[in-house]
C-alpha positions as CSV (number, residue, x, y, z in Angstrom):
1,M,0.0,0.0,0.0
2,G,1.5,3.3,-1.1
3,T,1.9,6.3,1.2
4,S,3.0,9.9,0.5
5,S,6.2,10.2,-1.6
6,D,6.0,6.5,-2.5
7,V,6.6,5.3,-6.0
8,V,3.4,3.6,-7.3
9,S,2.5,1.6,-10.4
10,P,-0.8,1.2,-12.2
11,G,-3.3,-0.8,-10.1
12,Q,-1.5,-0.4,-6.8
13,L,-3.6,0.4,-3.7
14,T,-2.7,3.4,-1.7
15,D,-3.5,4.5,1.9
16,I,-5.3,7.6,0.8
17,T,-8.9,7.7,2.1
18,P,-11.6,7.6,-0.6
19,D,-13.1,10.9,0.6
20,S,-9.9,12.8,-0.1
21,E,-9.7,15.1,-3.0
22,L,-8.1,13.2,-5.9
23,G,-6.1,14.7,-8.8
24,P,-4.6,13.2,-12.0
25,G,-3.3,9.6,-11.8
26,L,-5.6,8.4,-9.0
27,S,-9.1,6.8,-8.9
28,A,-11.4,5.7,-6.1
29,T,-12.6,2.1,-6.2
30,D,-14.5,-0.3,-3.8
31,R,-11.1,-1.4,-2.4
32,G,-9.8,2.2,-1.9
33,V,-7.8,4.7,-3.9
34,V,-5.8,3.1,-6.7
35,A,-3.0,4.5,-8.8
36,L,-3.6,4.7,-12.6
37,V,0.0,5.6,-13.8
38,T,3.6,5.0,-12.7
39,G,5.0,7.8,-10.6
40,T,5.3,9.3,-7.1
41,L,2.4,10.1,-4.8
42,H,2.2,13.8,-4.2
43,Q,-0.1,16.1,-2.1
44,E,-0.5,19.8,-2.8
45,D,-3.2,22.1,-1.2
46,G,-5.0,19.0,0.1
47,T,-5.2,17.3,-3.4
48,W,-3.5,14.0,-3.9
49,S,-2.1,13.2,-7.4
50,V,0.6,11.1,-9.0
51,K,3.6,12.8,-10.6
52,E,4.5,10.6,-13.6
53,S,8.1,9.4,-13.8
54,N,8.1,8.6,-17.5
55,L,11.4,9.6,-18.9
56,G,10.1,9.9,-22.4
57,V,11.4,8.4,-25.6
58,N,14.6,9.1,-27.5
59,N,14.4,10.2,-31.1
60,L,17.6,9.6,-32.9
61,E,19.0,12.4,-35.0
62,V,21.9,12.6,-37.5
63,G,25.1,13.0,-35.6
64,D,24.0,11.2,-32.4
65,D,26.4,8.6,-31.0
66,F,25.0,5.4,-29.6
67,I,26.2,2.2,-27.9
68,G,25.0,-1.0,-29.4
69,E,25.6,-4.7,-29.8
70,V,26.4,-6.5,-33.1
71,H,23.1,-8.4,-33.6
72,G,23.7,-9.9,-37.0
73,L,26.1,-9.9,-39.9
74,Q,25.2,-10.0,-43.6
75,P,27.6,-10.1,-46.5
76,K,27.8,-6.3,-46.8
77,V,26.0,-5.0,-43.6
78,A,26.4,-5.2,-39.9
79,I,23.1,-5.0,-38.0
80,I,23.5,-3.2,-34.6
81,R,21.0,-3.5,-31.7
82,I,21.0,0.0,-30.1
83,I,21.4,-0.2,-26.3
84,S,21.9,3.5,-25.3
85,V,22.1,6.9,-26.9
86,E,25.1,9.0,-25.7
87,K,23.2,12.3,-25.4
88,P,23.1,14.3,-22.1
89,G,20.0,13.5,-20.2
90,M,18.9,10.9,-22.8
91,E,20.9,7.8,-21.7
92,A,18.1,6.3,-19.7
93,K,15.3,7.0,-22.2
94,S,13.9,4.2,-24.3
95,L,13.8,4.1,-28.1
96,P,10.7,3.7,-30.4
97,A,10.4,0.3,-32.0
98,K,11.5,1.5,-35.4
99,E,14.8,2.8,-34.0
100,L,16.0,-0.3,-32.1
101,F,18.4,-1.4,-34.9
102,A,20.9,0.4,-37.1
103,D,22.8,-0.8,-40.2
104,I,26.5,-0.2,-40.9
105,T,27.6,-1.0,-44.4
106,V,31.1,-2.2,-45.2
107,T,32.0,1.2,-46.7
108,E,31.3,2.9,-43.3
109,L,33.4,0.6,-41.1
110,C,36.8,2.2,-41.5
111,D,39.1,3.7,-44.1
112,R,40.4,0.3,-45.2
113,F,39.1,-2.2,-47.8
114,M,36.6,-4.5,-46.2
115,P,35.1,-7.2,-48.4
116,S,32.6,-8.2,-45.8
117,A,31.1,-6.7,-42.6
118,G,32.3,-9.8,-40.7
119,D,35.9,-8.8,-41.5
120,A,35.7,-5.9,-39.0
121,M,33.3,-7.0,-36.2
122,R,31.6,-10.1,-34.9
123,R,28.3,-10.9,-33.2
124,R,28.1,-9.8,-29.6
125,D,30.7,-7.1,-30.0
126,I,29.9,-3.9,-28.2
127,V,30.4,-0.9,-30.5
128,R,30.0,2.9,-30.5
129,A,28.6,4.3,-33.8
130,R,27.3,7.6,-35.2
131,V,24.0,8.1,-36.9
132,T,24.3,9.2,-40.6
133,S,20.7,8.8,-41.7
134,T,17.3,8.3,-40.1
135,D,15.1,8.0,-43.2
136,P,13.9,5.5,-44.3
137,M,15.9,3.5,-41.7
138,I,18.7,4.1,-39.2
139,R,22.2,4.0,-40.8
140,A,25.4,4.6,-38.9
141,T,29.2,4.8,-39.3
142,T,32.2,3.8,-37.2
143,K,34.9,5.6,-39.3
144,S,34.2,9.3,-38.8
145,A,36.0,9.5,-35.4
146,H,38.6,7.5,-33.5
147,T,36.2,7.1,-30.5
148,L,33.9,5.1,-32.8
149,G,34.3,1.4,-33.3
150,V,34.4,-1.8,-31.2
151,L,34.5,-1.1,-27.4
152,H,34.5,-4.7,-26.2
153,A,34.9,-8.1,-27.9
154,I,35.2,-11.7,-26.8
155,C,37.2,-14.5,-28.3
156,T,35.1,-16.6,-30.8
157,A,36.9,-19.8,-29.7
158,C,36.9,-19.6,-25.8
159,G,34.8,-16.6,-24.8
160,E,37.7,-14.7,-23.1
161,P,37.7,-10.9,-23.6
162,L,40.1,-9.9,-26.4
163,H,42.9,-7.3,-25.9
164,A,44.6,-5.1,-28.4
165,S,47.7,-6.6,-30.0
166,D,50.0,-5.6,-32.9
167,S,52.1,-8.7,-32.7
168,K,50.7,-10.2,-35.9
169,P,50.6,-8.3,-39.2
170,D,47.1,-7.1,-40.3
171,F,45.4,-8.3,-37.1
172,N,44.9,-6.1,-34.0
173,V,43.2,-8.2,-31.4
174,A,44.3,-11.4,-29.6
175,C,43.2,-13.8,-26.9
176,N,45.4,-14.5,-23.9
177,R,43.9,-17.9,-23.3
178,C,44.1,-19.5,-26.8
179,D,45.9,-18.6,-30.0
180,Y,43.0,-16.7,-31.6
181,T,43.9,-13.5,-33.4
182,G,41.6,-11.4,-35.5
183,Y,40.7,-8.0,-36.8
184,R,38.3,-5.4,-35.3
185,V,37.5,-1.8,-36.1
186,L,38.7,-0.6,-32.7
187,S,37.6,2.4,-30.9
188,S,40.1,4.5,-29.0
189,D,38.1,3.5,-25.9
190,F,38.6,-0.3,-26.6
191,N,39.2,-2.2,-23.3
192,R,42.8,-3.0,-22.5
193,L,44.1,-0.6,-25.2
194,N,47.0,0.1,-22.9
195,G,47.8,3.5,-24.4
196,M,48.1,2.1,-28.0
197,D,46.9,4.3,-30.9
198,S,43.7,2.9,-32.4
199,S,44.3,4.4,-35.8
200,E,47.6,2.6,-36.0
201,L,46.0,-0.6,-34.9
202,N,43.2,-0.3,-37.4
203,R,45.8,0.3,-40.1
204,E,43.6,2.8,-42.0
205,G,44.6,3.3,-45.6
206,T,46.9,0.3,-45.8
207,R,46.5,-2.8,-47.9
208,W,46.1,-6.3,-46.6
209,S,49.0,-8.7,-46.9
210,S,48.7,-11.6,-49.3
211,E,48.4,-14.1,-46.4
212,A,45.5,-12.1,-44.8
213,D,43.9,-11.3,-48.1
214,G,43.3,-15.0,-48.7
215,M,41.3,-15.3,-45.5
216,L,39.0,-12.3,-46.1
217,G,35.4,-12.8,-47.2
218,H,35.8,-11.7,-50.8
219,D,32.8,-13.9,-51.9
220,G,30.6,-12.6,-49.2
221,A,31.1,-15.7,-47.2
222,R,32.4,-14.0,-44.0
223,P,29.1,-14.0,-42.1
224,Y,28.7,-17.8,-42.5
225,L,31.8,-19.4,-40.9
226,S,35.2,-18.4,-42.3
227,P,38.5,-19.3,-40.7
228,V,38.9,-16.0,-38.9
229,A,35.2,-15.8,-38.0
230,D,35.2,-19.2,-36.2
231,H,38.6,-20.2,-34.9
232,R,37.4,-23.7,-33.9
233,R,37.1,-24.8,-37.5
234,G,40.7,-24.1,-38.3
235,W,42.2,-22.0,-41.1
236,S,40.8,-24.0,-44.0
237,H,37.5,-25.9,-44.3
238,E,34.7,-26.4,-46.9
239,M,31.7,-24.1,-47.0
240,P,28.7,-25.7,-45.2
241,R,25.7,-26.7,-47.3
242,E,23.5,-24.3,-45.4
243,A,25.8,-21.4,-46.4
244,A,25.8,-22.5,-50.1
245,R,22.0,-22.6,-50.1
246,S,22.0,-19.2,-48.5
247,R,24.3,-17.8,-51.1
248,S,22.1,-19.0,-53.9
249,R,19.0,-17.5,-52.2
250,Q,20.7,-14.2,-51.9
251,G,21.3,-14.2,-55.6
252,R,25.0,-13.6,-55.8
253,D,25.2,-15.8,-58.9
254,R,22.6,-13.8,-60.8
255,P,23.9,-12.0,-63.9
256,R,24.3,-8.3,-63.5
257,R,21.6,-5.9,-64.6
258,E,21.9,-4.5,-68.1
259,M,22.6,-0.8,-68.0
260,H,21.0,1.5,-70.6
261,D,22.4,4.8,-71.9
262,A,20.1,7.8,-71.1
263,K,20.2,11.5,-70.7
264,C,19.2,13.2,-67.4
265,T,15.9,15.1,-67.9
266,L,16.9,17.6,-65.2
267,C,20.5,18.6,-66.0
268,G,21.0,17.1,-69.4
269,K,24.0,15.0,-68.6
270,D,24.6,11.5,-70.0
271,T,23.9,8.7,-67.5
272,K,23.1,5.0,-67.3
273,V,20.0,3.4,-65.8
274,P,19.2,-0.2,-65.0
275,F,16.0,-0.1,-67.1
276,K,14.9,0.7,-70.6
277,P,14.1,4.5,-70.7
278,T,10.5,5.5,-71.5
279,M,9.9,8.7,-73.4
280,G,8.0,11.2,-71.2
281,K,9.2,9.6,-68.0
282,P,11.7,11.5,-65.8
283,I,15.2,10.0,-65.8
284,R,17.7,11.6,-63.4
285,C,21.4,11.1,-62.7
286,S,22.5,10.2,-59.1
287,D,23.3,13.8,-58.2
288,C,19.9,15.2,-59.4
289,L,18.1,12.2,-57.8
290,E,19.7,13.0,-54.4
291,A,19.0,16.8,-54.9
292,V,15.3,16.1,-55.6
293,K,15.0,13.7,-52.6
294,Q,16.5,16.2,-50.2
295,G,14.4,19.0,-51.6
296,D,17.4,21.0,-52.9
297,A,16.6,20.8,-56.6
298,D,16.5,24.1,-58.5
299,E,12.9,25.3,-59.2
300,E,13.8,26.6,-62.7
301,K,15.3,23.3,-63.7
302,L,12.2,21.4,-62.4
303,A,9.9,23.7,-64.4
304,A,12.1,23.2,-67.5
305,E,12.0,19.4,-66.9
306,R,8.2,19.5,-66.7
307,K,8.0,21.2,-70.1
308,L,10.4,18.8,-71.6
309,L,8.5,15.8,-70.3
310,I,5.2,17.1,-71.7
311,S,6.8,17.6,-75.2
312,L,8.3,14.1,-75.0
313,R,5.0,12.5,-74.1
314,K,3.3,14.2,-77.1
315,E,6.1,13.0,-79.3
316,A,5.9,9.5,-77.9
317,E,2.1,9.5,-78.3
318,A,2.4,10.6,-81.9
319,N,5.1,7.9,-82.8
320,A,3.4,5.2,-80.8
321,P,2.0,2.3,-82.8
322,L,-1.8,1.9,-83.2
323,R,-3.5,-1.5,-82.8
324,L,-6.4,-2.0,-85.2
325,F,-9.3,-4.4,-85.1
326,V,-10.1,-6.0,-88.5
327,G,-13.6,-7.7,-88.6
328,R,-15.8,-9.5,-91.0
329,L,-12.9,-11.2,-92.7
330,S,-13.5,-13.7,-95.4
331,R,-12.3,-17.3,-94.8
332,D,-10.3,-17.0,-97.9
333,A,-8.3,-14.0,-96.5
334,T,-4.8,-15.1,-95.5
335,E,-2.2,-13.4,-93.3
336,A,-0.2,-12.3,-96.3
337,D,-3.3,-10.7,-97.9
338,I,-4.0,-8.7,-94.7
339,K,-0.4,-7.6,-94.1
340,K,-0.1,-6.5,-97.7
341,A,-3.2,-4.4,-97.5
342,F,-2.3,-2.7,-94.3
343,G,1.4,-2.5,-95.1
344,E,0.7,0.1,-97.8
345,H,-0.2,2.6,-95.0
346,G,2.6,1.9,-92.5
347,E,4.9,-0.7,-90.9
348,V,3.1,-3.8,-89.6
349,V,4.8,-4.3,-86.2
350,D,2.4,-7.0,-84.9
351,F,-0.2,-9.3,-86.3
352,H,-2.6,-11.7,-84.6
353,M,-5.4,-13.8,-86.2
354,P,-7.4,-16.0,-83.7
355,V,-8.4,-19.5,-84.7
356,D,-11.1,-21.8,-83.5
357,R,-9.7,-24.3,-81.0
358,D,-11.8,-27.2,-82.3
359,T,-11.6,-26.8,-86.0
360,G,-8.5,-24.7,-86.4
361,N,-10.3,-22.3,-88.8
362,P,-9.9,-18.5,-88.6
363,R,-12.6,-16.9,-86.5
364,G,-13.2,-14.1,-88.9
365,F,-11.3,-11.2,-87.3
366,A,-7.7,-10.2,-86.7
367,F,-5.6,-7.6,-84.9
368,V,-3.0,-5.5,-86.8
369,T,-0.6,-3.1,-85.2
370,L,0.7,-0.3,-87.4
371,S,3.5,2.2,-86.7
372,P,3.3,5.2,-86.4
373,K,-0.1,6.2,-85.0
374,S,-0.8,8.4,-88.0
375,A,-0.4,5.3,-90.3
376,G,-3.0,3.4,-88.3
377,E,-5.4,6.3,-88.5
378,A,-4.9,6.5,-92.3
379,A,-5.5,2.8,-92.6
380,I,-8.9,3.1,-90.8
381,K,-10.0,5.8,-93.3
382,A,-8.8,3.9,-96.3
383,L,-9.8,0.3,-95.5
384,N,-12.9,0.5,-93.3
385,G,-15.6,-0.7,-95.6
386,A,-13.1,-1.7,-98.3
387,E,-13.3,-5.1,-100.0
388,L,-10.7,-7.8,-99.1
389,A,-10.7,-11.3,-100.5
390,G,-14.3,-10.8,-101.8
391,R,-15.8,-9.3,-98.6
392,K,-16.1,-5.8,-97.2
393,I,-14.2,-5.6,-93.9
394,V,-14.5,-3.4,-90.8
395,V,-11.5,-1.6,-89.5
396,E,-11.4,0.4,-86.2
397,A,-9.0,1.2,-83.4
398,S,-8.8,-1.7,-81.0
399,Q,-10.1,-1.2,-77.5
400,R,-8.1,-2.4,-74.5
401,E,-8.7,-5.8,-73.2
402,G,-10.5,-4.6,-70.0
403,G,-12.7,-2.3,-72.1
404,D,-13.7,-5.3,-74.4
405,R,-14.7,-7.4,-71.3
406,R,-16.8,-4.6,-69.9
407,R,-18.5,-4.1,-73.2
408,K,-19.3,-7.8,-73.5
409,R,-20.8,-7.8,-70.0
410,R,-23.0,-4.9,-70.8
């Protein structure tokens, strides 16, 4: 039972009499006065209330430093579970659900070539990182300051805390209990650093030796179980079947996308895109795309782009092929006859003549696509009602498939 200045939680019974004047956070029940929120009982001017002790919620911003644990490793990304935000007065506050994890890509680990995220940190490592982006997800870096990086790490073979060591080339951590050595992106606050310079231990800007280069995860295999990742398996072993299946699922063996030449509709520079450009659709280079996303694009350039897209759409519409419906065809009319008649007005880019499934005979109509659109319109005027193979035919612009179905239902 809570008394004055006691900390209470929702549903807890207090010793306040029901006839007392009650303020926020309290309610009178058959059992007595019950707290509705978490906080401290408080009396002022004869009125009892509960002062809430909710510390609030953290909202991460770009530039914030946080402490986290390496939760998972993917071929090119380390997933960090955020534990605490290093901001005055905010350390004890909780985080919203969408900000519990952050991603660190291999290019943001340190100024050294890292084929895989597992080449620089391991699961359960404690790290300090800095937020670089919050939209659409939390992204962080460990290379913008010497205080960022791994703060505490344990041996993957025996579980003993690792200490900094420069005794072996390319590696900077070692275990005192066993012969495990490895590499971590070390923070200047790494435990047992013993006055050593973290930048020298991280060997920023240096190349890997040929011996170490052979043990790195060049094929993205580091997160599965590579020699340095799991010391118990030794320096050489075959890739497990589970890892091979995981690699195939992740699509590393897929052919690379075909890149198409295009011109940026905003700045006019030549660029490449992984899709076939469509006239009248905006195509932007990486710089213009980022400027538009951040809201920094020049208004005059955007207005000029809109005018350009409108003119391109009109041009594309004028040059687009027109699909024609040809009806009341004679059974003697062949594909060659139809193509010859329509080919006099434009290029026949597509032709389809449905046949009966049971007899195999033509069903009396066909679809002809002429390019450009003006050629199709000319064919309608010239051939609608004209005689073909001894019978007058009907020629009109073909309706879309959905429109045909709706017309039939009506």
